C-alpha positions as CSV (number, residue, x, y, z in Angstrom):
1,M,0.0,-0.1,0.0
2,T,1.1,3.4,-0.8
3,E,1.7,6.6,1.2
4,E,-1.5,8.0,-0.4
5,Y,-3.4,5.2,1.2
6,D,-2.0,5.8,4.6
7,T,-3.1,9.5,4.2
8,R,-6.6,8.5,3.2
9,L,-6.8,6.0,6.1
10,S,-5.8,8.7,8.6
11,E,-8.4,11.1,7.2
12,Q,-10.9,8.4,7.3
13,K,-10.2,7.8,11.0
14,Q,-10.2,11.5,11.8
15,Q,-13.6,11.9,10.5
16,Y,-15.0,9.5,13.0
17,K,-12.8,10.7,15.8
18,C,-14.3,14.1,15.6
19,G,-17.5,12.7,17.0
20,E,-19.9,13.0,13.8
21,E,-23.0,11.1,14.9
22,I,-23.8,8.7,12.0
23,H,-27.3,8.3,13.2
24,D,-28.2,12.0,13.4
25,L,-30.5,12.3,10.5
26,P,-33.2,15.0,10.0
27,N,-36.9,14.2,10.8
28,I,-37.6,14.4,7.0
29,F,-35.5,11.4,6.4
30,H,-37.4,9.5,9.0
31,Y,-40.7,10.7,7.3
32,W,-39.4,9.3,4.0
33,S,-38.0,6.1,5.4
34,N,-41.1,5.1,7.4
35,K,-43.4,5.9,4.5
36,Y,-41.4,4.6,1.6
37,L,-38.3,2.6,2.7
38,R,-39.8,0.5,5.5
39,P,-42.7,-0.9,3.6
40,K,-40.1,-2.1,0.9
41,I,-37.9,-3.8,3.4
42,E,-40.8,-5.5,5.2
43,S,-42.3,-6.8,2.0
44,V,-38.9,-8.6,1.1
45,F,-37.2,-9.4,4.3
46,G,-40.3,-9.6,6.7
47,V,-38.7,-7.1,9.2
48,S,-38.4,-3.5,9.9
49,A,-35.7,-3.0,12.5
50,V,-32.1,-2.9,11.6
51,I,-31.2,-5.4,14.2
52,D,-33.8,-7.9,13.0
53,F,-32.6,-7.6,9.6
54,Y,-29.2,-9.2,10.6
55,A,-30.4,-11.2,13.7
56,R,-33.3,-13.1,12.1
57,P,-31.4,-14.7,9.3
58,F,-28.4,-15.4,11.5
59,C,-30.7,-17.1,14.0
60,E,-32.0,-19.4,11.2
61,L,-28.4,-20.9,11.0
62,F,-28.6,-22.4,14.4
63,S,-30.8,-25.1,12.9
64,T,-27.8,-26.3,10.9
65,G,-26.6,-28.5,13.7
66,Q,-23.0,-26.8,14.1
67,N,-21.3,-27.1,17.4
68,E,-20.7,-23.3,17.6
69,L,-21.6,-20.7,15.0
70,K,-19.1,-18.1,14.0
71,F,-20.2,-14.6,12.9
72,V,-18.0,-11.9,11.5
73,S,-18.7,-8.2,11.1
74,V,-16.7,-6.4,8.6
75,G,-16.3,-2.7,9.5
76,S,-18.1,-2.9,12.7
77,G,-17.5,0.7,14.0
78,D,-18.5,1.0,17.6
79,C,-20.4,-2.3,17.5
80,G,-23.7,-0.7,18.1
81,Q,-25.6,-3.1,15.7
82,E,-23.3,-6.2,16.6
83,I,-24.2,-5.8,20.3
84,G,-27.9,-5.7,19.4
85,I,-27.7,-8.7,17.4
86,C,-25.9,-10.7,20.2
87,E,-28.4,-9.6,22.6
88,Y,-31.2,-10.7,20.3
89,M,-29.7,-14.2,20.0
90,L,-29.2,-14.6,23.7
91,N,-32.8,-13.4,24.4
92,Q,-33.8,-16.2,22.0
93,G,-31.9,-18.7,24.3
94,L,-29.2,-19.2,21.7
95,K,-25.7,-19.1,23.2
96,N,-23.4,-21.4,21.1
97,F,-21.8,-18.7,19.0
98,G,-19.0,-16.1,18.7
99,F,-19.2,-12.8,17.1
100,L,-15.9,-11.4,15.9
101,C,-15.9,-7.7,14.9
102,L,-13.3,-6.3,12.6
103,E,-12.5,-2.5,12.6
104,V,-9.6,-0.3,11.5
105,N,-10.4,2.7,13.7
106,E,-8.7,2.5,17.0
107,H,-11.1,5.2,18.4
108,L,-14.1,3.2,17.5
109,I,-12.5,0.0,18.8
110,S,-12.2,1.5,22.1
111,R,-15.7,2.7,22.3
112,A,-16.8,-0.8,21.3
113,R,-15.0,-2.6,23.9
114,E,-16.5,-0.2,26.5
115,K,-20.0,-0.9,25.2
116,I,-19.3,-4.8,25.2
117,R,-18.0,-4.6,28.8
118,K,-21.2,-2.5,29.8
119,A,-23.4,-5.2,28.2
120,S,-21.6,-8.0,29.9
121,I,-21.4,-10.1,26.7
122,E,-17.7,-10.4,26.4
123,R,-18.1,-14.2,26.3
124,W,-19.8,-13.9,22.8
125,I,-18.5,-11.0,21.1
126,Q,-14.9,-9.5,20.6
127,I,-13.5,-6.6,18.4
128,R,-10.1,-6.4,17.0
129,Y,-8.1,-4.2,14.7
130,F,-8.4,-5.2,11.0
131,D,-7.5,-3.4,7.8
132,V,-9.5,-5.2,5.2
133,N,-7.2,-3.8,2.5
134,R,-4.1,-5.3,4.0
135,D,-5.0,-8.0,6.7
136,R,-6.4,-11.5,6.0
137,F,-8.7,-13.8,7.8
138,D,-8.8,-17.5,7.2
139,F,-11.2,-19.6,9.2
140,P,-14.8,-21.0,8.7
141,V,-17.5,-18.5,9.0
142,D,-21.2,-19.1,9.2
143,G,-22.5,-15.7,9.0
144,F,-21.0,-12.4,7.6
145,M,-22.4,-9.0,7.9
146,A,-21.3,-5.5,6.5
147,H,-23.4,-2.6,7.8
148,H,-22.7,0.4,5.6
149,S,-19.0,-0.4,5.4
150,L,-18.6,-1.8,1.9
151,H,-18.5,1.6,0.2
152,H,-15.3,2.5,2.3
153,I,-13.4,-0.4,1.1
154,L,-10.8,0.0,-1.6
155,E,-9.8,-3.7,-2.2
156,L,-13.4,-5.1,-2.6
157,E,-12.2,-8.0,-4.7
158,R,-9.8,-9.1,-2.1
159,L,-12.4,-8.9,0.6
160,F,-15.1,-10.8,-1.3
161,G,-12.5,-13.4,-2.3
162,M,-11.7,-14.0,1.4
163,M,-15.2,-14.1,2.3
164,D,-16.2,-16.6,-0.4
165,D,-13.2,-18.9,0.8
166,C,-14.3,-18.8,4.4
167,L,-18.2,-18.8,4.1
168,Q,-19.7,-22.2,5.0
169,P,-21.8,-23.9,2.4
170,H,-25.0,-23.1,4.6
171,G,-23.7,-19.6,5.5
172,K,-25.1,-16.3,4.9
173,F,-23.9,-12.7,4.1
174,L,-26.1,-9.9,5.0
175,T,-25.5,-6.2,4.1
176,Q,-27.0,-2.7,4.0
177,D,-24.9,-0.3,2.0
178,M,-24.5,2.4,-0.7
179,I,-24.2,1.3,-4.3
180,G,-24.4,4.6,-6.3
181,R,-21.7,6.5,-8.1
182,N,-18.3,6.6,-6.5
183,G,-17.9,9.4,-4.0
184,H,-21.8,9.4,-3.7
185,M,-22.0,11.7,-6.8
186,R,-25.1,11.6,-8.9
187,W,-24.8,9.9,-12.3
188,P,-25.5,12.3,-15.1
189,E,-29.1,11.0,-15.8
190,T,-30.0,11.4,-12.1
191,L,-28.2,14.8,-11.9
192,N,-30.7,16.1,-14.6
193,F,-33.6,15.6,-12.4
194,V,-31.8,17.0,-9.4
195,N,-30.9,20.2,-11.3
196,A,-34.4,20.5,-12.6
197,Y,-35.8,20.5,-9.0
198,W,-32.9,22.9,-8.0
199,D,-34.1,25.4,-10.5
200,V,-37.6,25.7,-8.9
201,I,-37.1,25.3,-5.3
202,D,-37.0,28.1,-2.8
203,P,-33.3,29.4,-1.9
204,S,-34.0,28.6,1.7
205,K,-33.9,25.0,0.7
206,K,-30.5,25.1,-0.8
207,L,-28.6,25.5,2.4
208,N,-26.1,22.7,3.2
209,H,-26.3,22.1,6.9
210,Q,-23.1,20.1,6.9
211,L,-21.0,22.5,4.9
212,K,-22.9,25.7,6.3
213,V,-23.2,27.2,2.9
214,T,-26.0,27.8,0.5
215,H,-25.6,26.3,-3.0
216,D,-27.4,28.4,-5.6
217,E,-26.5,25.6,-8.1
218,F,-26.4,22.1,-7.0
219,V,-22.9,20.8,-6.3
220,N,-22.3,17.3,-7.5
221,F,-19.8,16.7,-4.7
222,D,-17.3,13.9,-4.7
223,C,-17.1,12.6,-1.1
224,S,-14.2,10.3,-1.9
225,Q,-11.7,13.2,-2.3
226,E,-11.0,12.8,1.5
227,G,-10.8,9.3,3.2
228,F,-12.6,6.5,1.6
229,E,-16.1,7.8,1.6
230,G,-17.9,6.0,-1.2
231,V,-14.5,5.3,-2.7
232,R,-15.8,2.3,-4.8
233,A,-19.6,2.5,-4.1
234,Q,-20.5,1.8,-7.8
235,D,-18.4,-1.5,-7.9
236,V,-20.1,-3.0,-4.8
237,L,-23.2,-4.5,-6.4
238,P,-21.5,-5.8,-9.6
239,L,-18.9,-7.6,-7.4
240,L,-21.5,-9.0,-5.0
241,I,-23.3,-10.5,-8.1
242,S,-20.1,-12.1,-9.3
243,H,-19.1,-13.6,-5.8
244,F,-22.4,-14.5,-4.1
245,S,-26.0,-15.7,-4.7
246,F,-28.8,-13.6,-3.6
247,L,-31.6,-15.0,-1.3
248,A,-33.4,-11.7,-0.9
249,F,-32.7,-8.3,-2.5
250,M,-34.1,-4.9,-2.5
251,A,-32.5,-1.5,-3.9
252,T,-33.9,2.0,-3.9
253,G,-32.7,5.6,-3.8
254,G,-30.9,7.8,-6.2
255,L,-32.7,11.1,-6.4
256,I,-34.6,11.2,-3.1
257,E,-31.7,11.2,-0.5
258,I,-30.4,14.6,-1.9
259,F,-33.4,16.2,-0.2
260,V,-33.8,13.9,3.0
261,D,-30.2,13.4,4.1
262,R,-28.0,15.4,6.4
263,G,-26.9,18.0,3.9
264,Y,-30.2,19.5,2.7
265,G,-32.7,17.4,4.6
266,P,-33.0,19.7,7.6
267,N,-34.4,22.3,5.3
268,Y,-37.7,20.3,5.3
269,S,-39.8,19.6,8.0
270,S,-42.1,16.6,8.4
271,D,-44.6,18.8,10.3
272,N,-45.0,21.0,7.1
273,L,-47.6,19.8,4.7
274,Q,-46.0,21.6,1.7
275,D,-42.4,20.0,2.5
276,T,-44.0,16.4,2.9
277,E,-46.0,16.8,-0.4
278,F,-42.7,17.8,-2.1
279,I,-40.8,14.8,-0.6
280,D,-43.7,12.6,-1.6
281,S,-43.5,13.7,-5.2
282,I,-39.7,13.0,-5.4
283,A,-40.0,9.7,-3.6
284,D,-42.7,8.7,-6.1
285,L,-40.7,9.7,-9.1
286,N,-37.5,8.2,-7.8
287,D,-39.4,4.7,-7.7
288,R,-41.0,5.2,-11.2
289,L,-37.6,6.1,-12.7
290,I,-35.9,3.0,-11.2
291,A,-38.7,0.7,-12.5
292,L,-38.4,2.2,-15.9
293,G,-34.6,1.8,-15.9
294,L,-34.1,5.6,-16.4
295,I,-32.0,5.9,-13.2
296,K,-30.2,3.3,-10.9
297,P,-30.6,2.9,-7.2
298,T,-28.2,4.0,-4.6
299,M,-29.1,1.8,-1.7
300,L,-28.8,-1.9,-1.2
301,F,-30.4,-4.4,1.1
302,A,-29.3,-8.0,0.6
303,E,-29.2,-11.4,2.0
304,M,-26.8,-13.8,0.3
305,G,-25.1,-17.2,0.3
306,K,-22.3,-18.9,-1.6
307,K,-22.5,-18.6,-5.3
308,G,-24.7,-21.2,-6.8
309,V,-26.2,-22.3,-3.5
310,L,-29.2,-20.0,-3.1
311,K,-31.6,-19.8,-6.0
312,G,-34.8,-17.8,-6.6
313,A,-34.0,-14.6,-4.7
314,K,-37.0,-12.8,-3.0
315,L,-37.2,-9.3,-4.9
316,Y,-39.1,-6.1,-4.5
317,K,-41.5,-5.9,-7.5
318,G,-39.3,-8.2,-9.6
319,L,-36.2,-5.7,-9.3
320,R,-33.3,-8.0,-10.0
321,P,-29.8,-7.2,-8.8
322,E,-28.5,-7.2,-12.4
323,F,-31.2,-4.7,-13.5
324,C,-30.0,-2.3,-10.7
325,V,-26.4,-2.1,-12.1
326,R,-25.4,1.1,-13.7
327,E,-22.6,0.6,-16.3
328,A,-19.8,3.3,-15.7
């Protein structure tokens, strides 16, 4: 790895050390996600909570008769989700498992260890330093998860190759992640729709609350210029298709997140009828454009297994993984 990689890695760590709360989303995001995202997830996966999305499929693996199941989380952060999954399993009376969390940020590892200690579940869950672009794992794994970490990874082929080698024949790989253009930029066809809205919305809606600046013209910002944010987001789905089989799949987004995420989302209120009607119109258009193949989704929800093992994936309105790939 090069000096540039070390610089990017340092930048990535610093972003999280500064205390950015990854769950601090504006209320308009929750309005959209509850009305438009949740029903899609429920229809395909039969769950609505993030913990259940991972925990239920993992719990199904206990019926395979293995002595002790091994679960691995790639890019676990402070282990907030992983601790919840462990507690879910323990509450179901399932104790014959071990959960290994892999994380590259020492600050988040320290926070995770404290959370694990407070939850008194050290027997079942551990976290260790692991750079997926440099380090290797080589042991049988029953279940992998990657919660919004894949779009940060440079060596995706290397990672998926290791996962494929280690995943048991009955094993599962679950992920929620971003699959849009690298750096979370908009593809040209999606950008055309964003710009059309930008031409007509009120100037007060153009304030970017993260950057503290008003953008009279929409800025198609490349987030991968610093750290690894979205560094290979557009490669995630094609590589998943080539390495794994899908049991359940749903993808969405592309246009809507510009107006509901942390940057411009705070300009809209879920208590304002005019705002919610505006968001409704964009959400509906987003879904129609994806169905027609005119834009490609940016958000992925998937349950997978080893290539060729799982067949007949459960899909949202027949939307296949291959259809959701946007050729660069």
